[in-house]
C-alpha positions as CSV (number, residue, x, y, z in Angstrom):
1,M,7.5,9.8,42.6
2,A,7.8,6.1,43.3
3,V,5.4,3.7,41.4
4,S,3.3,1.8,43.9
5,E,0.7,-0.8,43.3
6,G,-2.7,0.7,42.8
7,N,-1.7,4.3,43.3
8,P,-3.6,6.4,40.7
9,E,-1.4,9.4,41.3
10,S,1.6,7.3,40.1
11,F,-0.4,6.1,37.1
12,E,-1.3,9.7,36.2
13,S,2.2,11.0,36.4
14,L,3.4,8.2,34.2
15,A,0.5,8.1,31.7
16,M,-0.5,11.7,31.1
17,P,2.6,12.8,29.2
18,F,1.8,10.2,26.5
19,F,-1.8,11.3,26.0
20,Q,-1.3,13.4,22.8
21,S,1.1,10.9,21.2
22,L,-1.2,8.0,22.0
23,Y,-4.1,9.9,20.4
24,N,-1.9,10.6,17.3
25,L,-1.2,6.9,16.9
26,A,-4.8,6.0,17.5
27,H,-5.9,8.5,14.9
28,W,-3.5,7.0,12.3
29,L,-4.6,3.5,13.1
30,T,-8.4,4.2,13.1
31,Q,-8.4,6.9,10.4
32,N,-11.3,8.5,12.4
33,R,-11.3,11.1,15.1
34,D,-14.1,9.7,17.1
35,E,-12.8,6.2,17.0
36,A,-9.3,7.5,18.0
37,E,-10.8,9.3,21.0
38,D,-12.6,6.1,22.1
39,L,-9.5,4.0,21.6
40,V,-7.4,6.3,23.8
41,Q,-10.1,6.4,26.5
42,E,-10.3,2.6,26.5
43,T,-6.5,2.3,26.6
44,Y,-6.3,4.6,29.6
45,L,-9.1,2.6,31.3
46,K,-7.4,-0.7,30.7
47,A,-4.0,0.7,31.7
48,L,-5.4,2.0,35.0
49,K,-7.2,-1.2,35.8
50,G,-4.0,-3.2,35.0
51,F,-1.6,-0.8,36.5
52,S,-0.8,-3.2,39.3
53,S,0.7,-5.6,36.7
54,F,3.1,-2.9,35.5
55,Q,6.6,-3.7,36.6
56,P,8.5,-0.7,38.0
57,G,11.8,-0.1,36.2
58,T,10.4,-1.4,32.9
59,N,9.4,0.7,29.9
60,F,6.1,2.4,30.7
61,R,5.9,3.9,27.3
62,A,6.1,0.6,25.5
63,W,3.7,-0.9,28.0
64,I,0.9,1.7,27.4
65,Y,1.5,1.7,23.6
66,R,1.1,-2.1,23.6
67,I,-2.2,-1.7,25.4
68,L,-3.4,0.8,22.8
69,R,-2.3,-1.5,19.9
70,N,-3.9,-4.6,21.5
71,T,-7.1,-2.7,22.1
72,F,-7.1,-1.5,18.5
73,L,-6.5,-5.0,17.1
74,T,-9.2,-6.4,19.4
75,S,-11.7,-3.8,18.2
76,R,-11.0,-4.8,14.6
77,S,-11.9,-8.5,15.1
78,G,-15.4,-9.9,15.5
79,L,-18.5,-7.9,15.8
80,Q,-16.8,-4.8,17.1
81,A,-15.2,-4.1,13.7
82,N,-18.0,-1.6,12.7
83,A,-16.7,1.9,12.2
84,T,-18.0,4.7,14.4
85,V,-20.4,7.0,12.7
86,P,-20.2,10.5,14.1
87,L,-23.5,12.4,14.8
88,D,-22.0,15.6,13.6
89,P,-19.9,14.9,10.5
90,E,-16.7,17.0,10.6
91,E,-13.8,17.1,8.3
92,D,-10.9,15.2,9.8
93,E,-8.2,17.1,7.9
94,A,-4.9,18.1,9.5
95,V,-4.2,21.8,9.4
96,L,-0.7,22.8,8.5
97,P,0.9,25.7,10.2
98,V,1.8,28.5,7.8
99,T,5.6,28.7,7.7
100,S,6.2,29.6,4.1
101,D,6.4,33.0,2.4
102,T,4.0,32.5,-0.5
103,P,0.6,30.9,-1.0
104,E,2.2,28.7,-3.7
105,S,4.9,27.3,-1.4
106,F,2.2,26.7,1.3
107,Y,0.1,24.8,-1.2
108,L,3.0,22.7,-2.4
109,A,4.0,21.8,1.2
110,Q,0.4,20.9,2.0
111,A,0.1,18.8,-1.2
112,D,3.3,16.9,-0.3
113,Q,2.1,16.2,3.2
114,Q,-1.3,15.0,1.9
115,M,0.5,12.7,-0.6
116,I,2.7,11.2,2.2
117,C,-0.4,10.7,4.4
118,R,-2.3,8.9,1.6
119,A,0.7,6.7,1.0
120,L,1.0,5.9,4.7
121,E,-2.7,5.1,4.8
122,Q,-2.3,2.6,2.0
123,L,0.3,0.5,3.9
124,P,-0.8,-2.6,5.7
125,I,-1.4,-2.0,9.4
126,H,1.7,-3.9,10.5
127,F,3.9,-1.7,8.3
128,R,2.0,1.5,9.2
129,E,2.3,1.0,12.9
130,A,6.1,0.3,12.6
131,V,6.6,3.5,10.6
132,L,4.5,5.6,13.0
133,L,6.2,4.3,16.1
134,A,9.7,4.8,14.6
135,D,9.4,8.0,12.6
136,V,6.5,9.9,14.3
137,E,6.8,8.7,17.9
138,E,10.6,8.4,17.6
139,M,10.7,5.1,19.5
140,S,13.9,3.0,19.4
141,Y,13.9,-0.4,17.8
142,Q,13.9,-1.9,21.3
143,E,10.8,0.1,22.3
144,I,9.0,-0.8,19.1
145,A,9.8,-4.5,19.6
146,E,8.4,-4.3,23.2
147,T,5.3,-2.4,22.1
148,L,4.5,-4.8,19.2
149,G,5.7,-7.9,20.9
150,I,8.0,-8.9,18.1
151,P,11.8,-9.4,17.8
152,I,14.0,-6.4,16.9
153,G,14.9,-8.1,13.6
154,T,11.3,-8.1,12.6
155,V,11.0,-4.4,13.5
156,M,13.9,-3.6,11.2
157,S,12.5,-5.8,8.4
158,R,9.1,-4.2,8.7
159,L,10.5,-0.7,8.7
160,S,12.6,-1.5,5.7
161,R,9.8,-3.0,3.7
162,A,7.4,-0.2,4.8
163,R,9.7,2.5,3.7
164,R,10.4,0.8,0.4
165,A,6.6,0.5,-0.1
166,M,6.2,4.2,0.7
167,R,8.9,5.1,-1.8
168,E,7.2,3.1,-4.5
169,L,3.8,4.6,-3.7
170,L,5.1,8.1,-3.7
171,S,7.2,7.5,-6.8
172,A,4.2,6.2,-8.7
173,K,2.1,9.3,-7.6
174,V,4.8,11.7,-8.7
175,Q,5.2,10.0,-12.0
176,G,1.5,9.9,-12.5
177,A,1.1,13.6,-11.7
178,S,3.8,14.6,-14.1
179,R,2.1,12.9,-17.1
C-alpha cells in the first residue's frame, strides 16, 4: 500500500506492527504500566497528527520511536513530571514462561532475569534507551541514531558504556550475594 498524505489506512498499516514493541520500550522508560499505556497512546496520536510530515521511503520505525522518546522526555520535564498513580494498584511484575524442568531451575532463571532488570533500571536513561533499542528491539546502529537524533559514534559509545555499567552492576550483585 502506498503512503499517501493524510491517509489513515496507510498510517495504520505502518504503525500497528510496532504497537507491542513501542509499549515494551515505554514500559521500560516509565517503569509503570499505566504511564506506558498513556505514553504509547499519546505517541500514536502525535504520529497520526503528524503523519503528513513523514517522508515516504524513510525509516518509519525510527520515526515513530523518536516520537515516543520525545514524548517521554517532554513528559519528564516541567510540571508533567508527576508519576501516574493507578486507582487499582496491581503488581507490574513480568511473568516468565516455564521452560525448565525443575522448580529450582525456574527460580534461578527468574532470579537472573530480575537481577538483569534491576541493573538495567539503575542505568541513566540515555544508556537504558540505547540498550533497549539495540538488544531488545534489535535496531541497527543507524536506526538507533535516527531514533535518538545522535551520531552513530555516540550510539556505539553509549552502548559500550551502558554494557560496561551493566557488567559492573551485575558483578557487584553476584559478589555481594556470594558473601
